[in-house]
C-alpha positions as CSV (number, residue, x, y, z in Angstrom):
1,M,-63.1,-99.1,-13.2
2,N,-64.2,-95.6,-14.0
3,R,-65.0,-94.4,-17.5
4,W,-66.7,-91.2,-18.7
5,W,-68.3,-89.9,-21.8
6,A,-70.2,-86.9,-22.8
7,P,-73.6,-87.4,-24.5
8,C,-73.7,-86.6,-28.2
9,V,-69.9,-85.8,-28.2
10,I,-67.3,-88.0,-29.8
11,V,-64.2,-88.2,-27.6
12,P,-61.1,-89.3,-29.4
13,V,-59.5,-92.5,-28.2
14,L,-56.0,-91.0,-28.4
15,L,-54.0,-88.2,-29.9
16,L,-52.3,-89.8,-32.8
17,S,-49.2,-87.7,-32.8
18,G,-48.4,-88.2,-29.1
19,P,-46.4,-85.7,-27.1
20,I,-43.9,-83.5,-28.8
21,F,-40.5,-83.1,-27.2
22,A,-37.3,-81.4,-28.1
23,Q,-34.7,-83.9,-29.4
24,T,-31.4,-84.0,-27.5
25,K,-27.9,-84.5,-28.7
26,A,-26.0,-87.3,-27.1
27,K,-23.4,-86.2,-24.5
28,A,-21.0,-89.1,-25.1
29,Q,-17.8,-87.9,-26.7
30,N,-15.4,-89.5,-29.1
31,V,-17.5,-92.6,-29.7
32,P,-16.0,-94.9,-32.4
33,E,-18.1,-95.5,-35.5
34,I,-19.0,-99.1,-36.2
35,P,-19.0,-99.7,-39.9
36,Y,-22.0,-101.5,-41.3
37,E,-23.8,-102.3,-44.5
38,S,-27.6,-102.6,-45.2
39,V,-28.9,-105.8,-47.0
40,P,-30.7,-104.6,-50.1
41,N,-34.3,-105.8,-50.7
42,F,-34.4,-107.7,-47.4
43,L,-38.2,-108.1,-47.0
44,K,-40.0,-109.5,-50.0
45,L,-43.7,-108.6,-50.0
46,P,-46.1,-110.3,-52.3
47,P,-47.6,-108.2,-55.1
48,G,-50.3,-105.8,-53.9
49,L,-49.1,-105.9,-50.2
50,Y,-47.3,-102.9,-48.7
51,L,-45.8,-101.8,-45.4
52,G,-47.0,-98.7,-43.8
53,E,-45.2,-97.2,-40.9
54,A,-42.9,-99.9,-39.6
55,M,-43.4,-99.7,-35.8
56,G,-42.2,-103.0,-34.4
57,V,-39.8,-105.7,-35.5
58,A,-38.7,-109.0,-33.8
59,T,-37.3,-112.4,-34.7
60,N,-38.0,-115.9,-33.4
61,S,-35.7,-118.8,-32.8
62,K,-35.9,-119.8,-36.5
63,G,-34.8,-116.4,-37.6
64,H,-38.3,-115.5,-38.9
65,V,-39.0,-111.8,-38.8
66,F,-42.2,-110.2,-37.5
67,V,-43.2,-106.7,-38.5
68,Y,-46.0,-104.7,-36.8
69,T,-47.1,-102.0,-39.2
70,R,-49.5,-99.0,-39.2
71,S,-51.3,-98.7,-42.6
72,A,-54.9,-98.4,-43.6
73,N,-55.2,-101.1,-41.0
74,T,-52.8,-102.2,-38.3
75,R,-51.3,-105.5,-39.4
76,L,-48.7,-108.0,-38.2
77,F,-46.7,-109.8,-40.9
78,E,-44.3,-112.8,-40.6
79,F,-41.3,-113.3,-43.0
80,D,-38.8,-116.2,-43.1
81,Q,-35.1,-115.8,-42.4
82,S,-34.5,-114.8,-46.0
83,G,-37.2,-112.1,-45.9
84,K,-39.8,-114.1,-47.9
85,F,-43.4,-113.4,-46.8
86,V,-44.9,-116.2,-44.8
87,R,-48.3,-115.1,-43.4
88,E,-50.3,-112.4,-41.7
89,I,-51.2,-112.9,-38.0
90,G,-54.3,-111.6,-36.2
91,E,-56.0,-109.9,-39.1
92,G,-59.1,-108.1,-38.0
93,N,-58.8,-108.9,-34.3
94,Y,-60.3,-106.5,-31.7
95,G,-56.9,-105.6,-30.2
96,F,-55.3,-104.1,-33.4
97,E,-55.8,-100.4,-34.0
98,F,-52.5,-98.4,-33.8
99,A,-49.4,-100.5,-33.7
100,H,-46.5,-99.7,-31.4
101,S,-44.2,-102.7,-30.9
102,V,-43.8,-106.5,-31.3
103,R,-41.6,-108.9,-29.3
104,V,-41.0,-112.7,-29.4
105,D,-40.4,-114.5,-26.1
106,S,-38.2,-117.6,-25.4
107,E,-40.9,-120.0,-26.4
108,D,-41.6,-118.2,-29.7
109,N,-44.8,-116.6,-28.6
110,I,-45.5,-113.3,-30.4
111,W,-46.5,-110.3,-28.3
112,A,-48.1,-107.2,-30.0
113,V,-48.3,-104.0,-28.1
114,D,-51.1,-101.8,-29.5
115,E,-51.1,-98.2,-28.4
116,G,-54.6,-97.5,-29.9
117,T,-56.5,-100.2,-28.0
118,N,-54.4,-100.0,-24.8
119,M,-53.7,-103.7,-25.1
120,V,-50.9,-106.2,-25.1
121,L,-51.7,-109.4,-27.0
122,K,-49.9,-112.7,-26.7
123,F,-50.1,-115.0,-29.8
124,N,-48.8,-118.6,-29.6
125,P,-46.5,-119.7,-32.4
126,A,-49.5,-120.9,-34.4
127,G,-50.9,-117.4,-34.3
128,R,-53.8,-117.8,-31.8
129,I,-54.3,-115.3,-29.0
130,V,-53.6,-116.9,-25.6
131,M,-53.4,-113.9,-23.3
132,V,-54.7,-110.3,-23.2
133,L,-53.4,-107.5,-21.0
134,G,-55.3,-104.2,-20.8
135,H,-58.8,-103.3,-22.1
136,R,-59.9,-101.6,-25.3
137,P,-61.9,-98.4,-24.6
138,D,-65.6,-99.1,-25.2
139,A,-67.7,-97.7,-28.0
140,V,-71.3,-97.2,-26.8
141,A,-74.1,-96.0,-29.0
142,G,-71.7,-94.2,-31.3
143,V,-69.9,-92.5,-28.5
144,V,-66.2,-93.5,-27.9
145,A,-65.3,-93.8,-24.2
146,Q,-62.0,-92.1,-23.5
147,S,-58.8,-93.9,-23.0
148,P,-57.5,-93.4,-19.4
149,A,-57.5,-89.7,-18.8
150,P,-54.1,-88.1,-18.1
151,N,-53.3,-87.7,-14.4
152,V,-56.1,-90.1,-13.3
153,P,-54.6,-92.7,-10.9
154,A,-53.2,-95.6,-12.9
155,Q,-55.0,-98.9,-12.5
156,K,-53.5,-102.3,-12.2
157,Y,-55.0,-103.8,-15.3
158,I,-55.9,-100.8,-17.4
159,L,-53.1,-99.5,-19.7
160,G,-52.8,-96.0,-21.1
161,R,-51.2,-96.1,-24.6
162,P,-48.6,-98.8,-23.7
163,T,-45.4,-98.9,-25.7
164,D,-43.4,-102.2,-25.1
165,V,-43.2,-105.5,-23.3
166,A,-40.4,-107.8,-22.0
167,W,-40.0,-110.9,-19.7
168,D,-37.6,-112.4,-17.3
169,A,-36.4,-116.0,-17.1
170,Q,-39.3,-116.9,-14.7
171,G,-41.9,-115.6,-17.2
172,N,-42.8,-112.4,-15.3
173,I,-44.1,-109.7,-17.7
174,F,-42.9,-106.1,-17.8
175,V,-44.9,-103.5,-19.7
176,S,-43.8,-99.9,-20.4
177,D,-47.0,-98.0,-20.1
178,G,-46.0,-95.1,-21.8
179,Y,-47.9,-92.1,-23.2
180,I,-50.7,-91.6,-20.7
181,N,-49.5,-93.6,-17.7
182,H,-45.8,-92.9,-17.3
183,R,-44.9,-96.2,-15.5
184,V,-43.5,-99.7,-15.8
185,V,-45.8,-102.5,-14.6
186,K,-44.7,-106.0,-13.6
187,Y,-47.1,-108.9,-13.9
188,D,-46.5,-112.6,-13.2
189,K,-46.5,-115.2,-16.0
190,N,-50.3,-115.6,-15.6
191,G,-50.9,-111.8,-16.0
192,R,-51.5,-111.1,-12.3
193,F,-50.4,-107.6,-11.2
194,L,-47.3,-107.6,-9.0
195,K,-45.9,-104.1,-8.8
196,Q,-45.4,-100.8,-10.7
197,I,-42.8,-98.0,-10.7
198,G,-43.6,-94.5,-11.9
199,S,-47.1,-93.2,-12.0
200,E,-49.8,-91.6,-14.1
201,K,-47.9,-88.3,-14.1
202,P,-44.6,-87.7,-16.0
203,G,-41.6,-86.9,-13.8
204,S,-37.8,-86.4,-14.2
205,E,-36.5,-87.7,-10.9
206,P,-34.9,-91.2,-10.6
207,N,-37.7,-93.8,-10.6
208,Q,-40.0,-91.5,-12.6
209,F,-40.6,-91.5,-16.3
210,N,-41.6,-89.2,-19.1
211,T,-42.7,-91.4,-22.0
212,P,-41.2,-94.8,-21.2
213,H,-40.9,-95.9,-24.8
214,G,-39.1,-99.2,-24.8
215,I,-38.2,-102.0,-22.3
216,A,-35.9,-105.0,-22.2
217,V,-34.7,-107.5,-19.5
218,D,-31.3,-109.1,-19.3
219,A,-30.4,-112.7,-18.3
220,Q,-30.0,-111.6,-14.6
221,G,-33.6,-110.1,-14.6
222,N,-32.5,-106.5,-14.6
223,V,-34.9,-104.2,-16.4
224,Y,-33.8,-101.5,-18.9
225,V,-36.3,-98.7,-19.8
226,A,-35.9,-96.2,-22.6
227,D,-37.0,-93.1,-20.8
228,R,-37.4,-91.1,-24.0
229,A,-38.5,-87.6,-23.0
230,N,-36.1,-87.6,-20.0
231,H,-33.2,-88.1,-22.5
232,R,-31.9,-91.2,-20.7
233,M,-32.2,-94.9,-20.0
234,Q,-33.0,-96.2,-16.5
235,V,-31.9,-99.6,-15.2
236,F,-33.8,-101.4,-12.4
237,D,-33.4,-104.8,-10.6
238,N,-36.0,-107.5,-11.0
239,N,-38.1,-106.0,-8.3
240,L,-38.0,-102.6,-9.9
241,G,-35.5,-101.2,-7.5
242,P,-33.1,-98.5,-9.0
243,K,-29.7,-99.5,-10.3
244,A,-28.3,-97.0,-12.8
245,I,-29.1,-94.2,-15.2
246,Y,-27.4,-93.8,-18.6
247,D,-27.9,-90.2,-19.6
248,N,-25.3,-89.6,-22.3
249,I,-27.0,-91.4,-25.2
250,G,-29.5,-88.8,-26.2
251,D,-33.2,-89.7,-26.3
252,S,-33.5,-93.4,-25.9
253,W,-36.4,-94.4,-28.2
254,T,-36.0,-98.1,-28.0
255,V,-33.8,-100.7,-26.2
256,C,-32.7,-104.2,-27.2
257,I,-30.5,-106.8,-25.4
258,S,-28.9,-109.6,-27.3
259,P,-29.4,-113.2,-25.9
260,G,-25.8,-113.9,-25.0
261,P,-23.9,-115.7,-23.6
262,H,-22.3,-112.2,-23.7
263,Q,-25.2,-109.8,-23.8
264,Y,-25.0,-106.4,-25.5
265,L,-27.3,-103.4,-25.1
266,F,-28.5,-101.4,-28.1
267,T,-30.4,-98.1,-28.0
268,S,-31.4,-95.6,-30.7
269,N,-31.2,-91.8,-30.5
270,S,-33.7,-91.6,-33.3
271,N,-34.3,-88.6,-35.4
272,P,-37.8,-87.5,-34.4
273,N,-41.1,-87.6,-36.3
274,G,-41.4,-84.6,-38.7
275,N,-37.7,-83.8,-38.8
276,P,-37.8,-80.6,-36.8
277,P,-35.1,-78.0,-37.7
278,G,-31.6,-79.1,-36.7
279,S,-32.6,-82.6,-35.7
280,W,-30.7,-84.3,-38.6
281,D,-27.4,-82.9,-37.3
282,I,-27.7,-84.3,-33.8
283,T,-29.7,-87.5,-34.1
284,G,-30.2,-90.7,-36.0
285,E,-27.5,-92.9,-34.5
286,I,-27.7,-96.3,-32.7
287,Y,-25.4,-97.1,-29.8
288,K,-23.9,-100.5,-29.0
289,M,-23.1,-100.9,-25.3
290,E,-22.2,-103.2,-22.5
291,L,-24.9,-103.8,-19.9
292,D,-22.9,-101.6,-17.4
293,G,-23.4,-98.7,-19.8
294,T,-19.9,-98.8,-21.4
295,I,-20.3,-97.5,-25.0
296,L,-18.6,-99.8,-27.5
297,G,-19.5,-97.7,-30.6
298,R,-22.3,-96.1,-32.7
299,F,-23.6,-96.6,-36.2
300,G,-26.1,-95.0,-38.5
301,H,-27.3,-91.5,-39.3
302,A,-30.5,-89.7,-40.2
303,S,-31.4,-90.1,-43.8
304,K,-34.4,-90.8,-46.1
305,E,-32.1,-92.8,-48.3
306,F,-31.5,-96.6,-47.9
307,G,-28.7,-97.2,-45.5
308,G,-29.6,-94.3,-43.3
309,F,-32.5,-94.1,-40.8
310,Q,-35.7,-92.2,-40.9
311,V,-37.0,-92.5,-37.3
312,V,-35.9,-95.9,-36.0
313,H,-38.8,-97.0,-33.8
314,M,-37.7,-100.4,-32.8
315,M,-34.9,-102.9,-33.5
316,D,-34.1,-106.6,-33.1
317,C,-30.7,-107.7,-31.9
318,R,-31.0,-111.5,-31.6
319,N,-27.7,-111.6,-33.5
320,P,-25.7,-108.7,-32.2
321,N,-23.9,-108.5,-35.5
322,E,-27.1,-108.3,-37.5
323,I,-29.4,-105.6,-36.4
324,I,-32.9,-105.3,-37.9
325,V,-34.5,-101.8,-37.7
326,A,-38.1,-100.7,-38.2
327,E,-38.5,-97.1,-39.4
328,I,-41.6,-95.0,-39.1
329,E,-41.3,-92.3,-41.8
330,S,-39.6,-94.4,-44.5
331,W,-42.1,-97.3,-44.2
332,R,-39.3,-99.8,-44.3
333,V,-37.4,-102.5,-42.4
334,Q,-33.6,-102.8,-42.9
335,K,-31.2,-105.6,-42.0
336,L,-27.8,-104.2,-41.0
337,I,-24.6,-106.2,-40.9
338,L,-22.1,-104.7,-38.4
339,K,-18.4,-105.0,-38.9
340,P,-15.7,-105.5,-36.2
341,Q,-14.4,-102.7,-34.0
342,S,-13.1,-102.5,-30.5
343,A,-12.7,-99.1,-28.8
344,K,-14.7,-98.2,-25.7
345,V,-16.1,-95.0,-24.1
346,S,-17.4,-95.0,-20.4
347,A,-21.1,-94.2,-19.9
348,S,-22.4,-91.5,-17.6
349,T,-24.3,-93.0,-14.7
350,K,-25.8,-91.6,-11.5
């Protein structure tokens, strides 16, 4: 493994703002609106405890909600199904620096993806770390070694600002490795490298990525990647062979697949950080889809007010009629109750 540092010079671990891209209006036409309501005061924090930027949200089999948040410190909180605070997980551990996403697997293990330390941490249900993927950049004599440099060949076990994690039924692990390395990596259940697609360089061709920002796997083992800066979602088989591209949903910031038996696909064309001019008019919505890309409807809009969305970074869809969204710039988590609708619009694929 190669690392470099310059004597007497502090090298930042990462650029906190990340790449800046133009936001794209979704090309899908005549998509029916799905009515919804937001549950007021869903999360109940104890006195003196606050959320910062809500980056990740996930639920376990009991309906408990896990929120990964950036604040003065990166923190991982657990709430019960009614939104009551339960505990903090992993406080002060070496893998927490700059939160990006949290997921819960079929055995209720909790996985935190930290963009700042280049690590994916697996906590068991009791809150103990039982697996680590990636390696935190070293600090030596007051000098911070750089995170993997852009355009340096990606390594099997060194991640570059990873963004999300998912698994198949066999326990294989899929990581979207997202801001520096523009790739998806497949590991086995023990963390052994198996394969990757994409590379250290961004690209716009099929099988290439430009900021793979979210990832999910369906019951058949197909892999869905939110290819954010390419304004699309890419779908692969379990061996990371290409299957489809959904390119009419704007910039896919995050992806979520409900458990089934009938699985639904959700993705957010989120209004971007900083609200650049015109972005509120063309972004902010979430799409509900079939796995084949058929759009069933959309819901939500850009807004700083409760009930609208201010940069949806991640969502949970364990119950496809109750979507929980984590928002960056409003420092909040909302629980949305979707109401019935039925019309469909075909997706664009290639």
